[in-house]
C-alpha positions in Angstrom: -38.6 128.5 -24.8 -37.6 125.0 -23.8 -39.3 123.5 -20.8 -38.9 120.1 -19.0 -41.0 118.5 -16.3 -39.2 116.8 -13.4 -40.9 114.6 -10.9 -38.9 114.1 -7.7 -39.7 110.8 -6.0 -38.4 109.3 -2.7 -39.3 105.8 -1.4 -39.7 106.9 2.2 -43.0 108.3 3.5 -44.1 108.6 7.1 -47.8 108.0 6.5 -47.5 105.8 3.4 -44.2 103.9 3.1 -43.2 103.1 -0.4 -45.7 105.6 -1.7 -44.3 106.1 -5.3 -44.8 102.3 -6.0 -48.3 102.0 -4.6 -50.6 100.5 -7.2 -53.1 102.6 -9.1 -55.2 100.4 -11.4 -52.3 98.1 -12.3 -49.4 100.6 -12.4 -47.1 102.2 -9.8 -48.3 105.7 -8.8 -45.1 107.3 -10.0 -45.8 105.9 -13.5 -49.3 107.3 -13.4 -47.9 110.7 -12.6 -45.4 110.4 -15.4 -48.1 109.4 -17.9 -50.3 112.4 -16.9 -47.4 114.9 -17.1 -46.6 113.6 -20.6 -50.0 114.9 -21.8 -48.7 118.5 -21.5 -48.1 119.9 -25.0 -45.6 122.7 -24.1 -42.8 120.5 -22.5 -40.0 118.8 -24.3 -39.4 116.0 -21.7 -40.6 114.4 -18.5 -38.1 113.0 -16.1 -38.5 111.2 -12.7 -35.7 112.1 -10.3 -35.1 109.5 -7.6 -32.4 108.1 -5.3 -34.1 104.7 -5.1 -33.3 101.9 -7.5 -36.8 100.4 -7.1 -38.4 103.6 -8.3 -35.9 104.0 -11.1 -36.6 100.4 -12.4 -40.4 100.8 -12.1 -40.3 103.9 -14.3 -38.0 102.4 -16.9 -40.1 99.2 -17.0 -43.2 101.2 -17.8 -41.6 103.1 -20.7 -40.8 106.2 -18.7 -37.5 108.1 -18.2 -35.8 108.3 -14.8 -32.5 109.6 -13.5 -30.7 108.7 -10.3 -29.8 111.5 -8.0 -27.9 111.9 -4.8 -29.4 110.4 -1.6 -28.4 113.3 0.7 -30.8 116.0 -0.6 -32.8 117.6 2.1 -35.6 118.8 -0.1 -37.3 118.0 -3.4 -36.1 121.4 -4.7 -32.5 120.3 -4.1 -33.1 117.1 -6.1 -34.8 119.2 -8.9 -31.8 121.5 -9.1 -29.4 118.6 -9.5 -31.4 117.5 -12.5 -31.6 121.1 -13.9 -27.9 121.4 -13.8 -27.7 118.6 -16.4 -29.8 120.6 -18.9 -28.1 124.0 -19.6 -30.3 124.5 -22.7 -33.5 124.5 -20.7 -35.3 127.8 -19.8 -38.1 126.6 -17.5 -38.3 123.6 -15.1 -41.7 122.3 -14.0 -41.7 120.4 -10.7 -44.7 118.0 -10.4 -45.0 116.1 -7.1 -44.8 112.3 -7.4 -48.0 111.9 -5.4 -50.3 113.8 -7.7 -51.7 111.1 -10.0 -54.6 113.3 -11.2 -52.3 116.1 -12.5 -53.6 117.7 -15.7 -51.4 118.2 -18.7 -53.3 121.4 -19.5 -52.4 122.8 -16.1 -48.7 122.3 -16.8 -49.2 124.1 -20.1 -50.9 127.0 -18.2 -47.8 127.4 -16.1 -45.5 127.5 -19.1 -47.8 130.1 -20.7 -47.3 132.4 -17.7 -43.5 132.4 -18.3 -44.1 133.0 -22.0 -46.2 136.1 -21.2 -44.0 137.5 -18.4 -40.3 137.6 -19.1 -39.6 138.8 -15.5 -41.5 135.9 -13.9 -39.1 133.6 -11.9 -41.4 131.2 -10.0 -45.1 130.1 -10.2 -47.4 127.6 -8.6 -51.1 126.6 -8.4 -54.0 126.8 -6.0 -57.6 125.7 -6.0 -60.6 126.9 -4.0 -61.6 125.1 -0.8 -65.3 124.9 0.0 -65.6 122.6 2.9 -64.9 123.9 6.4 -63.2 120.7 7.4 -60.8 121.1 4.5 -60.1 124.7 5.4 -59.2 123.8 9.0 -57.0 120.7 8.0 -53.3 121.6 8.5 -52.4 119.1 5.8 -54.0 121.5 3.3 -51.7 124.4 2.8 -53.5 127.6 2.3 -52.3 130.6 0.2 -53.5 134.2 -0.1 -52.6 136.4 -3.0 -52.5 140.0 -4.0 -54.5 141.5 -6.9 -51.8 140.4 -9.4 -52.1 136.8 -8.2 -48.7 136.8 -6.6 -48.5 135.0 -3.3 -48.6 137.0 -0.1 -48.3 134.1 2.3 -48.7 130.3 2.6 -49.8 128.7 5.8 -51.1 125.5 7.4 -53.4 127.6 9.4 -56.7 129.0 8.0 -55.9 132.2 6.0 -57.6 134.6 5.7 -59.1 134.2 9.2 -62.9 134.9 8.9 -63.2 137.3 11.7 -65.8 139.3 9.7 -68.0 137.9 7.0 -66.6 138.9 3.7 -65.9 137.9 0.1 -62.5 136.4 0.6 -62.2 132.8 -0.6 -59.9 130.2 0.9 -57.4 128.6 -1.5 -55.5 125.4 -1.1 -51.9 125.4 -2.5 -51.2 122.6 -4.9 -47.7 121.2 -4.9 -46.7 121.9 -8.5 -44.0 124.6 -9.2 -42.4 126.2 -12.2 -39.0 128.0 -12.2 -36.7 129.8 -14.5 -33.7 127.4 -14.5 -31.2 130.0 -13.4 -33.4 131.1 -10.5 -33.9 127.5 -9.4 -30.2 126.8 -9.3 -29.6 129.9 -7.2 -32.7 129.4 -5.0 -31.7 125.9 -4.1 -28.4 127.2 -2.6 -30.2 129.7 -0.2 -30.4 128.9 3.5 -33.7 127.8 5.2 -35.6 130.7 6.7 -37.4 131.2 10.0 -41.0 131.1 8.6 -40.1 128.1 6.3 -38.9 126.1 9.3 -41.8 127.2 11.5 -44.5 126.1 9.0 -42.4 123.4 7.4 -43.2 125.0 4.0 -40.2 125.5 1.7 -41.9 128.0 -0.6 -41.9 130.5 2.3 -38.1 130.8 1.8 -38.8 132.5 -1.6 -41.2 135.0 0.0 -38.9 135.7 2.9 -36.1 136.5 0.5 -38.3 138.9 -1.4 -39.1 136.8 -4.5 -42.5 136.8 -6.0 -44.5 133.6 -6.6 -47.2 133.8 -9.3 -50.3 131.7 -8.3 -52.6 130.2 -11.0 -56.0 129.5 -9.7 -57.5 126.3 -11.1 -60.7 124.2 -10.9 -58.8 121.0 -11.8 -59.4 118.0 -9.6 -56.5 117.4 -7.2 -55.9 114.5 -4.7 -52.4 114.3 -3.3 -51.9 110.8 -2.1 -50.7 110.8 1.6 -52.8 108.1 3.2 -54.3 104.7 2.3 -57.7 106.4 2.1 -56.3 108.8 -0.5 -54.9 105.9 -2.5 -58.3 104.1 -2.4 -60.1 107.2 -3.6 -57.7 107.8 -6.5 -58.1 104.1 -7.6 -61.9 104.6 -7.5 -61.6 107.7 -9.7 -59.3 105.9 -12.2 -61.8 103.0 -12.4 -64.9 105.1 -12.8 -63.5 107.7 -15.2 -61.4 105.1 -17.1 -58.3 107.3 -16.9 
């Protein structure tokens, strides 16, 4: 089974303009994400997909591989699909967000393994447990609940499950890394936005609304998606202290 990892990257960001090129210990963030993804052992290639020449050049100058994509894509999934079309021999496409500079190669390998074990699996993602109440209530942390087979029941910016009664249900944060069968991705990218997707501004709800299953791997890996200057400062601190 052939698998590639694609990292969509746009220059624009409301809260942190020019985010992919922000410095993390001497290198642009997008290059750090690329380096981390390359540590995965079950992928044949890692590609940054961008519509911005500055990002393209930064990746190439740091010994990475980048491709230019159209500028009119509405979502990262659309950009991912454009790249996937160029690789007809690929079976599975891993989508790593360009603002996850602590992504673990072993986690990417776990996603690939799910597809090796289950030939019917079309889409998968990752979640990690939230333990702080402030994190649970933060709408920037997307929550996910799953069934007993670890397939997603729902994603929301609201707190789910709502703790009306004390129980054993944990709260999980959705991590923005996805894996798709290539053919499913190409078809999925052509579907129309759905009501819940637009209400929550969460594209993965489109898959659920259309009746598709999303397998969720639960991980204890450390995740810090960089959305603010404070996030960037924290990631730099981790890189310095852990000598990543």
